[in-house]
C-alpha positions in Angstrom: -135.7 -33.7 -33.4 -137.2 -36.5 -31.3 -134.7 -39.3 -30.6 -135.8 -42.8 -31.1 -135.9 -45.1 -28.1 -134.5 -48.6 -27.9 -135.0 -51.8 -26.0 -131.8 -53.0 -24.3 -131.0 -56.5 -23.1 -128.2 -58.2 -21.2 -127.6 -61.8 -22.1 -125.5 -64.1 -19.8 -123.3 -66.4 -21.8 -120.7 -67.7 -19.3 -119.8 -67.7 -15.6 -116.9 -68.3 -13.3 -116.4 -68.6 -9.6 -114.2 -66.0 -7.8 -113.4 -64.3 -4.5 -113.4 -60.7 -3.5 -109.7 -60.4 -3.3 -109.3 -61.2 -7.0 -111.5 -58.3 -8.1 -109.9 -55.2 -6.5 -106.6 -53.5 -6.7 -105.0 -54.0 -3.3 -107.2 -57.0 -2.6 -110.0 -57.0 -0.1 -110.4 -57.5 3.7 -113.3 -59.8 3.3 -112.5 -63.4 2.2 -115.9 -64.0 0.6 -117.1 -65.4 -2.7 -117.5 -63.0 -5.6 -118.5 -64.8 -8.8 -118.3 -63.2 -12.2 -120.8 -63.4 -15.0 -120.1 -62.7 -18.7 -122.5 -60.8 -20.8 -123.2 -59.6 -24.3 -125.8 -56.9 -25.0 -128.5 -56.3 -27.6 -129.9 -52.9 -28.5 -132.9 -52.8 -30.9 -136.1 -51.1 -32.0 -138.2 -51.5 -35.1 -135.6 -49.9 -37.3 -132.2 -51.1 -36.0 -130.5 -54.0 -34.3 -127.1 -53.4 -32.7 -125.0 -55.9 -30.8 -122.5 -54.9 -28.1 -119.7 -57.5 -27.9 -119.6 -61.1 -29.1 -118.2 -63.1 -26.1 -115.9 -66.1 -26.5 -116.5 -69.6 -27.8 -116.4 -73.0 -26.1 -112.7 -73.7 -26.8 -111.5 -70.4 -25.2 -113.8 -71.0 -22.2 -112.3 -74.4 -21.6 -108.8 -73.2 -22.0 -109.3 -70.3 -19.6 -111.4 -72.2 -17.1 -114.8 -70.5 -17.6 -118.2 -72.2 -17.4 -119.6 -71.8 -21.0 -123.3 -71.5 -21.2 -124.1 -70.5 -24.7 -122.5 -68.6 -27.6 -123.4 -65.0 -28.2 -125.1 -66.1 -31.4 -127.3 -68.6 -29.5 -128.1 -65.9 -26.9 -129.3 -63.5 -29.5 -131.4 -66.3 -31.1 -133.2 -66.7 -27.8 -134.5 -63.2 -28.3 -135.5 -63.8 -31.9 -132.4 -62.2 -33.5 -130.3 -64.2 -36.0 -126.7 -63.4 -36.4 -127.0 -62.8 -40.2 -129.6 -60.1 -39.6 -127.3 -58.0 -37.3 -126.0 -54.9 -39.1 -123.7 -53.3 -36.4 -121.5 -54.8 -33.7 -119.8 -52.6 -31.1 -116.7 -54.2 -29.8 -116.1 -52.4 -26.5 -112.5 -53.7 -26.3 -110.5 -56.6 -27.7 -110.2 -58.8 -24.6 -111.1 -62.5 -25.2 -114.4 -62.3 -23.5 -115.7 -59.4 -25.6 -114.2 -59.9 -29.0 -114.5 -63.6 -29.8 -116.8 -65.3 -32.4 -116.6 -62.2 -34.7 -116.8 -64.5 -37.7 -120.4 -65.6 -36.8 -121.7 -62.2 -37.8 -121.3 -62.3 -41.5 -123.3 -59.2 -42.4 -122.1 -56.9 -39.6 -120.0 -53.8 -39.5 -117.8 -53.7 -36.4 -117.1 -50.6 -34.3 -113.8 -50.3 -32.4 -111.6 -47.5 -31.1 -108.4 -46.5 -32.9 -106.6 -46.7 -29.6 -107.6 -50.3 -29.0 -106.4 -51.6 -32.4 -103.2 -49.7 -32.1 -102.6 -51.3 -28.7 -103.3 -54.9 -29.7 -101.2 -54.7 -32.8 -98.3 -52.7 -31.3 -95.2 -53.1 -29.2 -96.9 -53.9 -25.9 -98.2 -57.3 -27.2 -94.6 -58.4 -27.0 -95.0 -58.7 -23.2 -96.7 -61.8 -22.0 -98.4 -60.1 -19.0 -100.1 -57.5 -21.2 -101.2 -59.8 -24.0 -102.6 -62.4 -21.6 -106.3 -61.2 -21.8 -106.2 -61.2 -25.6 -106.6 -64.1 -28.1 -104.4 -63.8 -31.2 -107.1 -65.3 -33.4 -109.5 -62.6 -32.4 -107.0 -59.9 -33.2 -106.3 -61.5 -36.6 -110.0 -61.8 -37.3 -110.4 -58.0 -36.7 -107.5 -57.3 -39.0 -109.2 -59.5 -41.7 -112.4 -57.6 -41.2 -110.5 -54.3 -41.6 -109.1 -55.5 -44.9 -112.6 -56.4 -45.9 -113.8 -52.9 -45.3 -116.1 -54.0 -42.5 -114.7 -52.0 -39.5 -115.7 -48.5 -38.5 -112.9 -46.9 -36.4 -113.6 -44.3 -33.8 -111.3 -41.8 -32.2 -113.3 -40.8 -29.1 -117.0 -40.2 -28.7 -119.3 -40.7 -31.7 -122.9 -41.3 -32.5 -123.3 -44.5 -34.5 -127.1 -44.3 -34.9 -129.7 -41.8 -33.7 -129.9 -42.3 -29.9 -126.8 -44.7 -29.8 -123.3 -43.5 -29.3 -119.9 -44.9 -28.3 -117.7 -43.2 -25.8 -114.0 -43.7 -25.3 -113.2 -44.4 -21.6 -109.9 -46.2 -21.6 -108.2 -47.3 -18.4 -109.0 -51.0 -18.3 -107.5 -51.1 -21.9 -106.3 -48.1 -23.9 -109.3 -48.2 -26.3 -112.1 -49.4 -24.1 -115.4 -47.8 -25.1 -118.8 -47.7 -23.4 -122.2 -47.4 -25.2 -124.9 -44.9 -24.4 -128.5 -45.7 -25.5 -131.6 -43.6 -25.5 -134.4 -45.6 -23.9 -137.9 -45.0 -22.6 -136.5 -44.6 -19.1 -133.7 -42.2 -20.2 -130.1 -42.6 -21.1 -128.7 -46.1 -20.3 -125.0 -46.6 -20.3 -123.5 -50.1 -21.0 -120.3 -49.6 -19.2 -118.8 -52.9 -20.2 -115.4 -53.2 -18.4 -115.3 -49.5 -17.5 -116.8 -50.9 -14.4 -116.8 -54.7 -13.9 -119.1 -54.6 -10.9 -121.5 -52.0 -9.4 -119.1 -51.8 -6.5 -116.3 -50.5 -8.7 -117.9 -47.2 -9.8 -120.0 -46.9 -6.6 -117.1 -47.2 -4.2 -114.3 -45.9 -6.4 -112.4 -49.2 -6.5 -110.6 -50.7 -9.5 -110.4 -54.1 -11.1 -106.8 -55.5 -11.2 -106.6 -56.1 -14.9 -105.9 -52.4 -15.8 -103.4 -50.5 -17.9 -104.1 -47.1 -16.3 -105.6 -46.7 -12.8 -106.1 -43.0 -13.0 -108.0 -43.2 -16.2 -110.3 -45.9 -14.8 -111.2 -43.6 -11.9 -111.8 -40.6 -14.3 -113.9 -43.0 -16.4 -116.4 -43.5 -13.5 -117.0 -39.7 -13.6 -117.6 -39.9 -17.4 -120.1 -42.8 -16.9 -122.0 -40.7 -14.4 -122.1 -37.7 -16.8 -123.4 -39.9 -19.7 -126.1 -41.8 -17.8 -129.5 -40.5 -16.7 -128.5 -41.6 -13.1 -126.4 -44.1 -11.3 -129.3 -46.6 -11.7 -128.8 -46.3 -15.5 -125.2 -47.6 -15.5 -124.8 -51.3 -16.3 -121.5 -52.9 -15.3 -119.8 -55.5 -17.4 -119.6 -58.6 -15.2 -121.8 -58.2 -12.1 -124.2 -61.1 -11.4 -126.5 -58.6 -9.7 -127.5 -57.4 -13.2 -129.5 -60.6 -13.5 -131.2 -59.9 -10.1 -131.9 -56.2 -10.5 -133.7 -56.4 -13.9 -136.7 -58.4 -15.1 -136.3 -61.5 -17.3 -137.2 -60.9 -20.9 -139.7 -63.7 -20.9 -140.7 -66.8 -18.9 -138.0 -69.4 -19.1 -135.2 -66.8 -19.5 -134.6 -66.1 -15.8 -130.9 -65.9 -15.3 -130.3 -65.8 -19.0 -131.6 -62.5 -20.4 -133.0 -59.3 -18.8 -134.4 -56.0 -19.9 -132.3 -53.0 -19.1 -134.5 -50.3 -20.7 -137.1 -50.7 -17.9 -136.8 -49.7 -14.2 -134.9 -52.1 -12.0 -137.0 -54.4 -9.9 -134.4 -54.4 -7.0 -132.0 -51.7 -5.8 -129.3 -54.2 -4.8 
């Protein structure tokens, strides 16, 4: 059986300033800027349109001190995709910057790991430190969608469409999942927060917001097994993604890039 191929896009929807010491367990010896971009992703071909993550809205951005550029829905519309036409949404994990605005995708079925939903509705959410990255409204919305029969739960690795699969990685959160997509250049892996920056998986370093350090490090090995090569792993927040890959179209520089084509720059 010949697998279909997909086009894959990263869409930048928010931004914040930052410094290197904020992004590594143990800090960093270099006191230098290290900004963070926020992405959602689009996977499509002639037969299917799949969204990976839905970002946060303007109110959450303002409360958390993020520079809000556009909603996920508006980002997809820039690529000619309307929210009402999207059939499947993969939620890589339930952090505020990945699982907001769920209600704007009225026709979609949502894919989430059992372990993630168990965590965000369980005992650990009684601790302020652990619940800080989550928004209660997002969790409640996912529960409502579950009651409406619109959530597909996964317990590990599973194909959700020919050539598209979700893979439980964990570490950053208990139910974090990455997405593997078959493209014309081979298997591309949307790591999401299994690796926030290229430097995390390339140098074996870890982002501080993490529930299990050992599992994060093991997750890097899994990403490498899933991807065609290191060049096929797409981190979840690295501004270099916008530099390494070509813009989708004139006027979308710094907004949306193609990930199913070869990088235009190595670093």
